[in-house]
N, C-alpha and C positions, 0 to 999 in steps of 0.2 A: 504493500500500500504506500509506504514512504517513497519508494522509487517511482511508482506510478505518478504520484503527485508532482515529483520533481521533473519527470519527463514532460508532463503537461505544462508545468511552469516554464520550463526551458523553451518549449515550442512557442508559447505565447510571447516570452521575452524576446526571442530572436526575431519575431515578426514585427514587434512594436518598437523596440528600442534600437538606436543606431549602435553599430558595433565599434565605437571608439574604444580602444583597448583600455581596460581598467588595471591591467597588470603589465609591467615591463619585465622582460626576461633576458638573461644572459648566461653564458657558460664559460667557465675558466678551468684550465688544466694547470696543475702545479705539483711540485714535489715537496713533501715535508716529512721529517722523521723517516726517511727512506721509503716512503709510500707515495705512489703516484695516484693522484686523486683528480676527479672531475667534480666541480661544484656547479650545480644549476641554481642560479640565484633569481629570486622573484622580488619585485618591488610593487606592492599594492598601492593604489591611489588612496588618499586619506578617506577613511570611512568604509573602505571595502575590505573584505577578508576572504581568504581561501581556506582550504580544509586540511586537517591532519589525516593520518592513516585511518583512524576510527573517527569519522566526522561527527558522531553523536546521533542526535534525533533526526537529522537530515543532512544533506550535502553529499559531495563526492570528492575524494582526494585526487590530487594530481596523478596523471598516468604518464609513464615514460616509455618510449620505444627508441632503441639504439640500433644502428646498422652500420656496417662497413662494407664497401664495395657491393652494395645491394643485398648483403646477407645480414639478417637480424642477429644481434649478439646480446648476451646477458652480461650486465655489469653488477658486481657485488655492491649491494646498497648498505651504507652505514645507517646508524640510528638517525631518525628524523629529529629535528629540534623539538624541545618541549613545547606543546601548543598552549594557547590561551583559551579561555572559556568565553563564549559569546552567547547572548540571549537573543534569539530571533523571534519575529512575530508569531503568535499562536502558542507562546509558552515553550518554544523549542530551545533546548540547550545543545550547542554544537561546540566542536573543538577545532581550532585552526590557527591562522596566522594573519597579522596585519603588518604593515610596514615592510621592512626588508628581511629576508631570510634565505638560507641556502640549504639545499639537499645534496648530500655528498655520495659519490660512487667511487669505487676503487678500480683502477685500470691495471691489468697485468701486462707483462713485457710483450707478449705476443700481440695484444691489441695495439700497443704503442707502435710496434714495428709495422703492422699493417696500415696504421694511420699515417705513416710517413709517405705512403703512396696515394692513399685515398682519404679524404676528410671523413670525420665521424659525423654521421647524420643523427640528429637528436630531434625527436618529435614529442612534444609535450601537450597534453590536454588538461584543462582544469576548469573548475567552476568558481566564479567570484561573485560574492553577494554583498549587498547593502540592504536597501528596502526591496530590491528585486535581485534576482540571480541571473547571471549571464554565463554561457559557456564560451570559453576562449581556447585558443590553441596557438602554437608557434612551431615553426620548423627552423632548426638551427644547423649550421654546418661548421664544424670545428676542425682546424688543422693543427695538430700537436707537433711541436718541435722539441727535439732533444738537444741538450747542451753538453759541454765538455765535462761537466761535473756529474753526469749521469742523471740529471734532473730533466723535467719536461716543463713546457710552457705553452700557452695558447689561450686565446679568448675569442668570443664571438657574441653577437647580440647588441642590443641598444644600451645596456648598462655599462657605465665606466668600470674599468678594472681596478677595484679597491681591494687588492690582495690582502692587505692588513686586516680589513674588516672581515673578509672571508675566513682567514685563519683564526681570527678571534671567535667567530661563530663556530668553527670546527672545535675549538677547545671547550666550548660550552655544551657539546652534544651529550646526551644522557649516556651513562656508563652501565654496563650489565653487571648485576650483582645477584647472587643466588638468594640472599635474604638480608634483612636488616634487624639488628638486635632490638632497636627501638620500636619496630613495626611488627604487629601481629595481625595476620589475616585469616579469617574463618569464612566458611560458607555454611548456611543453614537453610532448612525448609521454610516455606512461607505459608501463611494462612490461605493464600490464593492458589487456585489450581494451576499447575505447570509453571510455578514461579519459585525462585530461590531468593536468598538474601545474602549479599556480601557484607560481612561485618569486619571492622578493623579497628585497632587501637594503636595510637602513637603515644609512647610514653615520653615524659619530660618535655612537654610541649604546651603552648598556649596559642592564642589567636595571632600573636606576633610571628609565629612560626610559618603561617600560611601566606601564600601569594594571593594578592587581592583578585587577580583575574585568572586563577588556575585552580583546578581540582587538587586535592591532596593526593588522591589516587585516580588515575585515568586509565581505564582498561583498554587494551588493544582489542581488535576484532577477534571474536571466537566463533567457530562454526556452530557451536551448540547453544550459545548464550547471546542475549541482547541485554545491554546494561542501560539502566535508567539513571536519573539524576542522583548526584551525591548529596547526602545530608550529614552535616557535621555537628558534634556536640562537645562542649568543654566541661571536663570534670575539674572544677576549681580546687577541690580538696585533694584529689590525687595527682593533679598536674598532668593530665593526659587529655588527648583529643580522641573522641570516639567517632567512627564513621559508619555509615550504612548506605547500601545501594541495592535497590530492588533489581532482580535479574529474571528475565523471561527465558524459559527453557524452549529452545527451538528444535529440539530433537524430533518432535512429532512431525515436522515438515520435511524431514530427510527421507530418502528412499534407499533402503527400507527405514521405516520410522524407528527412532530411538526414544522409547518412553522414559520419563523421569522415574528412577527406581523408588519404590515406596519405602524400602528398608534403609535408604540413605547410602547404599554402597553402589558406586558407579561400576558398570561392567568393565570399563577400562578407565585409567586415570584421565581426568579432564584438566588440560593444561590451560592456565590463564596467565597472561603477561600483563603487568601493570607498570605504568609510569608513576613513580613516586617523586613528588615535586614539592620542595619546601623553599622558603625564602633564603635560608642561610647556607644551603648546600646545592651542589649541582644535581640535576635530576638523575634518577637511577631507574633502570628497567629491572624489575624484579619478576622472576619466573617462578611459578608455583604449580605443582601437580597435585590436584585434589583427588584422592581415591574414594572419598566419601564426604557426606555432609551431615550435619547434626539434624536429626528429625525433631528435636525439641528446643533447639537453642534460639530460634527466632523470637518467640514470645518472651523468654527470659531476658534476652538482650534488649528487646524493645522496652521491657519494664524498667530496666536500669536507665535507659536513655531518657525515660520520662521525667527523671528527677535532675537531669543535667541541663546546662545552658545551651540552647541551640545557637549555632554560628551561622550567620547569613551567608548566602552564596558569594557576596562580594566582601569576604572577610577582611577586616582591618583591625587595627589595634583597639578601636573604641566602639565596635558595633555589636558587642555581646549583649544579649538581652539581660536585664538585671534580675529578672524573675525566672525561676525554673519552668521548664516546659510542662504542660499538662497533657502532652500527646501520649496516647497509649496505643497499643497494638489492637486494632479492631475498635472496641468501644468499652466504656466503663461498665455498661450493662452486661457485657459478656464476662468481664472480670467478676462482677458481683454474682453472676450465675455460677461461675466456677467456685467462688467462695462458698456459696450456699450448698451446692452439691458436694463439695469437699467436706464441709461440716457435717452433712447428713451421713456420708460414708464413714466418718469417724466413729459413729455409733457402733459400727461392726468391727472396729480395729481392736486388737487384743489389749491395748493399753487402757482403753475406756470401758471395755465390755463389763468388767466386774461392777463398776459403779452404775452403769446403765441397767445391768441385771437387777441391782437393788431397787432401782426405780420401777422397773417392770414388776418386780415382786410387790411393790407398793400398789401398782395399778390393779393387780389381781385382787388385793384386799379392798380396793376402792370400788369394786363391782357392785357393792351394796351401799356405797356412799351417795350423797345427794350430788346433783350436778354442780351446785355452788361449791361444795367441798372439793370436788375434782378440779374445777376451774382454778380455785385458789391454790391448791397444792402444785398443780402443773405450772402455773404462771410464776409461782415463787421459785420453782426449780429453774425455769427459763430465766428469771431475773438474776439468779445466782450465776448462770452461764454468761449472760450478757455483761453483768458487772465485772466479772473476772476478765473477760476479753477486753473491756475498757481499761481495767487496771494494767493488763499487759501492754495495751497501746500507750498508756501514760509512761510506763517503765521504758518502753522503746524510745519514746520521745526524749525522756530524761537522759538515757544513755547516749543517744545520737547527739544531743546538745552538748554532752561532755566530751565528744570526740570518739566515743566507742563505736566499734563495728558490731552490729547486732544481727543475730540470725534466729530462725524459728527454733524454739526449744531452749532459748538462752538461759532461762531460769533453772533448768536442770543441769546446767554447767556449774552451779553453785552448790558445794557440799552443805552449806548452811541450810539452803532450801530443801535439798534432798533428804537431809536428816529429819527436818520437821514433817515433811510429807510422809516419810517412812513411819514415823511415830503415829501419825493420824491413821494411816492405813492399818497399822498393827492393832491400835485400839479398836478400830471398827471391826476387825476380824474377831477379837475377843468378845465384842458385843454380839456378833452373829453366832458364836459358840455358846452364848448364854451366860457368860461370866458376870455381866452386869446389864441393867436395863438402860437403853439409850434410844432416843427417837430416830426413826429412819425416814426416808423421804415420804413414805406413805402413811406414817402414823402407826396405828396398831397393826400387828401382824398376827397371823394365825398361830395356834399353839398355846402352850401354857405360859409363855413369857409375854408380858405386855410391854409395848413400846410407846413412849410418850409421843403425843402429837405436838406440833408447833411449827410455826412458819420458819424458824431458824434452821430446823432440820432439813426442810425442803430446799431452802436457799443454799445451805452449806453443801448439799449434795451436788447442786449445780456448779458450785465453786470447784469441788473435787473433780467432777467430770471434766471440766475445762483444763485443770492443772495436768491431769493424766493424759489429755488428748495431745499435748504438745510433743511428746516423743514420736508420735505417728505422723507420717506424711502421706495422707490419703491420696488416691488418684484424684486428679483435677485440682487438688488444693495447692500444689506447688506453684502453679501459674499465678494464682491469686495472691499467695503469700509473698512471692518474689516482687510482684507489683506493689504490694502494701509496704514492704520494708524498704523500698527504694523510691517512694513517691512522696507526695505532700502529706502534711500532718493530718489534714481532714480525711484524705483517702485511707490513711492507716486506720482511723477510727471507723470509717464506713465499711471497709472490707472486713475487718475483724468482727464488726457487728453482724454482718451477713454470715460470716463463718459460724458465729454463735447461734444465730437463728437457725442455720442448717443443723447444727448439733442438737438443738432443742426441738426441732420441727415435729418429730413424732409425738411429743408431749404437748406441743402447742395445738396440734390437730385434735388430740383426744381431750384437751381442755375445752374446746368449743364444740366438739362432737363426741360427747362421752359415751354414746351408744357404741362407738367403735371398739371399746374395751370388752364388749360382750363376747367376743370370740375367744377371750382368754379363759382358762379353766376356772371353775368355781373354787372359792376358798375351802380349805379342809385341813385335816391333820398332816397331809402330805407336805404342806408348806413348812412345817417344822423341820422336816428332813432337808427340804430344798434350802432352807435358811443356813443350815450347817454346810451344805455344798457351796453356797455363796461365800461363806466364811473361809472355806478352803481356797476359793478363787482369790479372795483378798490376801490370803497368806502367800499365794504364788506372786501376786503383785508386790507384796512386801519383800519377798525374796529377790525379785528383780531389782527393786530400788536399793536393797542392801548391797547387791553386787555392784551396782553403779557407784554407790557411796564408797565401797572398799577400793574401787579403782581410782577414785578421785583424791583420796587422802593418803597420808603416810600411815598405813595400817599398823605398822609395828609399834607406833607410839600411841595410837588411839583405839586400836581394835578391841582390846579388853574392855576399855571404858564404854565403848558403844554397845558391846555385847551385854554388859551389865545393865545398861539402860533398859533394854527389852526384857531381860530376865527379871529384873526387879519390878518392872511394870506388870508383867504377868503375875508375879508373886503377890503384888499389892491387890490386884483384882481378885485373885484366887483366895487370899486371906479374908477379904471382905465377904466373899460369896460363901465360903465353905468352912471357915475357922472361927472368926469372931467379927462382930459388928461394933466392937468397942471403939469409940471415937478417937481416943488417944492412940491406940494401936494402928488404926487406919491412917491417921495423920502421919505417924512416923513411917509407915510402910510406903505411902505415896510421896513423902518428902524425899526419900532416897533417889528414885528415878528422876524426880524433878530437879534435884540438886545436880545429879549426874548430867542430865541433858543441858542444864544451864552452863555448867562448867565446860562441857564439850563445845557448845555453840560459841562461847567466848574464848576458846582456846586458840592460840596462834597456830597450833599444829593442824587445825581443821583446814586452814587455807594453804598449808604446805603441800606442795606437789609430791606425789609418790616418787620414791627414789628409783623406781623401775617403770618401764613403759608397759603397762599391763596388757594392752591389746597385742602389741608386738611380741611380747614374751609368750603369749598364748597362741601364737600363730601355727604351732604344730609343725607339719612337714614342709610348709611353705616358708621360703626364706624371705621374710618381709624386712624392709628397711624403713626407718622413720622418714616421713615425707618432709621435704623442704624445697623451695624453688631453686636453691643452690644445688641440691641433689639432682633435680630435674636437669639442670644445665650440665652437671657432671656426667649424666648418663646419656647425653646426646650421642647418637651413633648406635644405640640399641633400642629395642622395643621395651616400653615401660608401661605397666598396668598400675593405676593408682586407685586406691580405695579410701574414700573419705567417710569415716564412720564414727560412732560413739557408743559407749556401753549402754546408754539409756535409749538408744534408737532401736526399737523393735523391728522396724522395717529393714534396717541393716542386718539384723540377726536372721531374718527370713531369707534375704538375699545370700547371706553367707551359707546358710543351710542348703539352699536349693542350687547354688552355683559354685561359690568360691571354695567350699569345703568338700566338693565332690572329687572323686578320683579322676573323672574326665578332665576337669579344669586343671588339676595338678599335673596330669600327664601332658596336657597341651602346653602348659607353662614350661615344663621341663624340656619338651621336645623343641620348642621355639626359642628356648633360653631367654624368656621374657623376665625382665627385672620387675620386682614388686616394691611399690612404695605405699605405706600406710599412714594416713593422716588421722590422728586420734583427737577428736573434737569433744571428748567426754568432759574435759575442763576447757574453759574459755581460752582460745588461742587466736590472737589478733591476726597472725599471719595466715592461718587457715581461713578465717572469716573473710579477710580481704581477697584471698585467691578465689573463694567461692563467689563472692560478690562480683569480682571482675569478670567471671564467666557466667554471670546471670543466675546465680543460685543463692539462696539464703539459709539453707539447711542441709542436713544429711538424711539419707545416703546420697552420695554423688560418686560417679565413677568416670575416669578419664583414661585414655590411652595416648601415650606420646610416641610418635614414630621416630626412627633413627635420624630423620632430618629435623626433628623438633616440632613437627606439626601436631597439634593437640586435637584429639577427638573427644567430644563430650558425649558420654553414653547416657546421661540423665540419671534418674532415680532408680530405674530397674535395669537389670542386665540379663543377658542370656549367653551361654557359651557359643551359640551359633553366631551371634553378632560380633563377639570378640574374635572368633576365628576368621570371619570374613574380612574384618579390617586388617588383621595382621597377615593373613595369607595373600590378600590382594595388594 
C-alpha cells in the first residue's frame, strides 16, 4: 500500500511540476589509508530531503548502477551516513538526509585498471521530497587516474571537488560493533495480532545524550519485520533511557508464509541490524540475532514505562515532561480486570486456602442465619481484605518515598512480620483443636465447642487472608501487580483495591444473594471433625512460615528461643484447658511466651542474615551458584539458567517440584553444561529487586536464560523443560 501511494504521487508530481533539479550530484575517486574509494556526493536544495536505506513510513532510497565498458559491475558499499528523522504530512516518520552528504564505495585494483581504458558509468536514481516528492536521476561518467604514489584521483559532476569535506564525512561513517555494554535490546510479543515489540535500555544516559533530529535506534530493513515509530522514556532515578518500537510481522506475506510462532521460538534466528546514534559518540551499527522473543514481556515492560518521563521525538535538553506518563498497555480497565480475576484465583492458591476454608466453614453454619447476619459477616470479612490491601498500598508508598525498591510479597521478607504471622496462625490452629474458645469468621460452629461471634473476628479473618495471599502469584495477577508497583500512587490504591475485591468476591456475592449458600451441606456433628482437619491445615501453614523464618534468621542464635515461644504457648493453653483455671497460674504461664516473643522481636539477631545461603545449600544434585549481575557478566560465553525464588513463595516451590527438581531437567543441564544461578529473595535484597524491576517484574518466581552472547530470555513466572530446551538447542 505504501509503495502504491508513492507511485501515484510520483506520477502526479512528474506531470504537474517542472523538473528543475532539487539535488546536485557529483562523484570523486581518491585514495586514503591504502583504500581506493568512490564517493557519490549529493547536495539537496534547502528544505528538500532524500532517503536512507530504510526510508521509514514512506520514501525510496537512492539506487546505484555501475558499469565499465558496457558491463555492469558491483562495487562494495560502505556504511551509509547516519540519517536524520523527518516528519512528513499525514503523521509519517521517515529517515534520510538534507544538505550535503556522500555515499562511499570501494574500488578494487582490477576495476581501476579497466577504468584506465574506459570511464566508469554511474547511474543514480533517487526520490527528493519537501511538500511534494519528485523522482530524479543522473548519469555520470568518471575517468580515474593513477598517480606515482599508487593512489587514484578523479571527479565528475556539477559539485566542486571539496576532498577535505568528503574525507571528513568518511571519518564520521557508522562503525560495526557486535554489541554495546550500555545498550540492551529485547524483543517481545504484542497484544496485537502479528505484531512484536522492540524494547531497549540505554544505561547512564539522559535527554542530553540524544540527537534532536535522530532516533536513538534506527533499524535497517528486515525481510520479516516492519518497524514503526520510536518512543523514548527517561528513568530519572536510574539514569537510563528506555525505548520501545512496535514491529509488524510480515512473514505471512512471504511465499511460503512464515507464521509468527506462538511459543516465542523462531524457526531460524531473525537477524536485525540497528543504527545506534547518540550525541556524544559516532554512530554504530549493531547486529543482533534473535532466536526467540518473550511471550510475556511486552505488558510488563509497558507497565514500567508508564511511570517514566516520556521524551518527545524532537528530544532536547529541556523538553522532558515534568509529570510521569499515565500511558498503559491497552487500557486501565483491562488492568483492573486482570487484578480482579487474579484476586479471585487467589482463593484457590495453597497459601490462602486454609483461611478461606475457615470462612467457608462459617458459611455452612450460616445456612440457618438471617440474611442480615450473613450480609454483615461477609461484608466485615470483605472490609478486612480491602483495609489490608490499602495498608499494603500505604506501606508501598512509604517505602518508595524513602528510596526503597518494593516488590509483591515484600512484607514476608521481614523476619519480624513472619514471626508475628506464624504466632497468629499457631494460635488459630490451637483454637481449631479445641484448646480454647475463640471466635471464627462465622461465629458459632457446630459441635460441643462454642465460638464467640463478633465483627472483629470476621474483619480479622479478612486481614489474615490478605496477608497469606501475598506469597502467591496467581495467573493474571502478575500483569496487574507489575503495573501497580510501577505507576502512580492513585493507581496503586485502585489496582490493589480491585485485587481485594476479587479475593473477597465469593463472599460479596453470597452476602447479597444468601440463597447461594444453600448448596453447601447442612450443619451437623461432622463439622466437629472437619474443624480439626482445618486445624491440621493451619498447622501445615505454620510449618511453612516456620521454614521461611528459619531461612531468614541466624538460626543458631535464635532457634531455641523461637522454639520455646511455640512450646510455651501450647503449654499455656493446655494448662488453662486441662490442668487449672487459677488466674495467677495462667498469668504466669502466658507471660513466659509473651516475654519470649517480645525479646525475640526486639533482638538485633532477628535482623541478622543467616550465615549460610539456605536455598543454595539445599540445592541437592544441582550445582547452583549465588546470583549477581557481576556473575552474569563473568559467565558470558556459556548458557546460564537463572532462578529467582524465595522460601515463602509457594508458586516457586511448585515450579521446583514439577520442573527444576526432576531428573529430566538435571540430565539436560548436565548434558548442555548449563550454568545455574540462584537469586534468593527470601530476605529483602535491593539488587535482586532492581534487576526484576528492570525486566518488568515485581515479584517471584521469575526465570531467565542468558545465552553465550549475553542475550537475556525472560521465561516469566512459569516454566517448562520443553521451553528451556528449545531456547538452548536453537
